[in-house]
VOZA-950799 format. One record per residue (C-alpha): x, y, z negated. Coordinates in steps of 0.05 Angstrom, whole numbers, padded with zeros to 5 digits, always signed. Each point is the difference from the previous one (the first is absolute). Layout:
# residues N
XYZ;...
END
This chain:
# residues 252
+00057+02294+01855;-00045-00016-00059;+00002-00069-00030;-00062-00021-00037;+00034-00060-00032;+00018+00012-00074;+00074-00002-00015;+00016-00023-00071;+00066+00025-00029;+00039-00031-00056;-00019+00027-00068;+00060+00003-00046;-00045+00023-00056;-00043-00062+00006;+00062-00044+00005;+00032+00028-00064;+00049+00043+00038;+00029-00058+00040;-00004-00011+00075;-00025-00070-00015;-00064-00028-00029;-00026-00069-00013;-00071-00014-00024;-00048-00058-00005;-00048+00006+00058;-00062-00006-00043;+00020+00063-00037;+00012+00042+00062;-00046+00059+00015;-00048-00009+00057;+00040+00048+00044;+00058-00050-00001;-00044-00052+00035;-00041+00049+00040;-00050-00026+00052;+00014+00060+00044;+00061+00004+00045;+00059+00033-00033;+00075+00001+00001;+00058+00012-00049;+00067+00034-00001;+00030-00058-00040;+00008-00075+00004;-00052-00047-00029;+00000-00074-00015;-00061-00038-00024;+00010-00068-00033;-00070-00029-00001;-00014-00058-00048;-00076-00004+00011;-00056+00035+00037;-00038+00001+00065;-00006+00053+00053;+00038+00032+00057;+00061+00045+00002;+00000+00040+00064;+00071+00022+00020;+00010+00039+00064;-00067-00024+00028;+00014-00073-00012;-00042-00040-00051;+00038-00042-00051;-00038-00044-00049;+00008+00015-00074;+00018-00066-00032;+00038-00030-00059;+00076-00005+00001;+00008+00048+00058;+00044+00062+00008;-00019+00063+00039;+00055+00049+00021;-00017+00072+00017;+00051+00045+00034;-00006+00075-00010;-00047+00029+00053;-00039-00064+00013;-00075+00007+00001;-00037-00047-00048;-00068-00012-00032;-00030-00053-00045;-00065-00039+00001;-00007-00036-00067;-00051-00056-00006;+00025-00029-00065;+00043+00034-00053;+00074+00000+00017;+00054-00016-00051;+00075+00002+00004;+00051+00056+00002;+00011+00063+00041;+00070+00027+00009;+00009+00072+00024;+00068+00031+00013;+00038+00049+00043;+00064-00014+00037;+00035+00049-00046;-00014-00046-00059;+00045-00053+00028;+00050+00047+00034;+00014+00030-00069;+00027-00069-00017;+00056+00011+00052;-00035-00038+00055;+00004+00021+00072;-00057+00038+00033;-00007-00060+00047;-00014-00049-00056;-00076+00000+00006;+00005-00006+00075;+00038-00065-00006;-00063-00039-00018;-00046-00032+00051;-00064+00024-00035;+00014+00075+00001;+00004+00045+00062;-00013-00059+00046;-00058+00004+00050;+00019-00069+00025;-00009-00033-00069;-00060-00011-00043;-00005+00042-00064;-00032-00060-00036;+00037-00059-00029;-00035-00063-00026;+00044-00035-00051;+00005-00075-00012;-00010-00034-00068;+00076-00003-00008;+00009+00074+00014;-00053+00028-00046;+00033-00003-00069;+00058+00048+00012;-00048+00055+00022;-00041-00010-00063;+00062+00002-00044;+00032+00061+00033;-00065+00040+00000;-00013-00016-00073;+00071+00020-00019;-00005+00064+00041;-00067+00018-00031;+00026-00013-00070;+00062+00042+00013;-00041+00056+00032;-00045+00006-00060;+00059+00009-00047;+00048+00059-00004;+00064-00036-00019;+00073+00007+00016;+00016-00017+00072;-00073-00003+00021;+00010+00031+00069;+00060-00043+00016;-00038-00063-00019;-00061+00020+00041;+00044+00015+00060;+00035-00067-00006;-00065-00038-00008;-00030+00034+00060;+00060-00019+00042;-00006-00072-00023;-00074+00001+00017;+00013+00026+00070;+00056-00050+00014;-00043-00057-00025;-00057+00024+00044;+00046+00002+00060;+00023-00071-00013;-00072-00023-00002;-00018+00042+00061;+00055-00029+00043;-00006-00072-00028;-00039-00027+00060;+00057+00020+00047;+00057-00012-00049;+00026-00058+00041;+00011+00044+00060;+00070+00027+00006;+00005+00075-00002;+00033+00021+00064;+00032+00065+00022;-00058+00009+00047;-00053-00007-00055;+00038+00048-00045;+00003+00051+00058;-00074-00007+00015;-00018+00010-00073;+00044+00062-00004;-00035+00027+00063;-00069-00009-00030;+00021+00037-00063;+00029+00057+00041;-00067+00006+00038;-00036+00012-00066;+00050+00055-00018;+00003+00036+00068;-00064-00016+00039;-00023+00073-00005;+00059+00027+00040;+00031-00061+00034;-00046-00039+00047;+00046-00030+00052;+00040-00064-00001;+00062+00039+00019;-00006+00045-00061;+00002-00060-00047;+00054-00034+00040;+00043+00062-00010;-00012-00004-00075;+00021-00073+00000;+00060+00013+00047;-00024-00052+00050;-00032+00003+00070;-00075+00005+00010;+00002-00064+00040;+00034-00039-00056;-00051+00027-00050;-00059-00021+00043;+00030-00069+00012;+00011-00009-00075;-00071+00020-00020;-00029-00047+00054;+00042-00057-00027;-00017+00013-00074;-00071+00027+00003;-00024-00021+00069;-00016+00072+00020;+00041+00057+00029;+00032+00056-00038;-00048+00050+00031;-00060-00041-00023;+00024+00003-00072;+00006+00076+00005;-00070+00004+00029;-00028-00045-00056;+00025+00049-00052;-00028+00059+00038;-00067-00035+00007;-00004-00010-00076;+00012+00074-00011;-00050+00018+00055;-00053-00043-00033;+00012+00036-00066;-00008+00068+00032;-00061-00019+00041;-00037-00027-00060;+00023+00050-00052;+00012+00066+00036;-00043+00049+00038;+00040-00009+00064;-00035-00025+00062;+00023-00060+00041;
END
């Protein structure tokens, strides 16, 4: 199988030897906002403060607009169409950057905006939510540009704060809903799909991982998401099939 889609890897040389980089979007090279479909081996977050255009993420069009966040999971296909110069910040990092701060491997999978085919990768912020993102990004950028004592620890901590604040904003519309055991189970199931969809494609396989029955898993996903467990598995497979059909030489 030959994929025609470019795969961008993290450049530790460009990021001063770190597995983290933050830059103002107006200073990024054109390849970072490429108009052709491409994917990355690392996580990306774009905090846009102004600009007009379209950010295409896994074949869905998301408008480029002020005070919006765009979350890219490794492997996702993306492309940009810029109509008016975009400003803001771009954050690039690997999971190892945070794991080296004694975080669990599952940390980045605990957020609703990464590894979730059932959630939008775009977040529009309210006027009350904007300022913390400005402050944290400015602090991160200032720290990144200096080589001072504790630089990596501070960057790791600021990135964690940024992600947690983003999750609070992301879940704000449903914050009044009580988190039930069923919703927690359904969310865990969706995250497991993203990890294992290549080799596990039956409800029973995931039920075994969760130590529950296939019937209970299906009942739970219907209650929480309104669709069956098998439909969620097929949704993830369809996303991958679309990627391969568009960006590989394989036939239907």
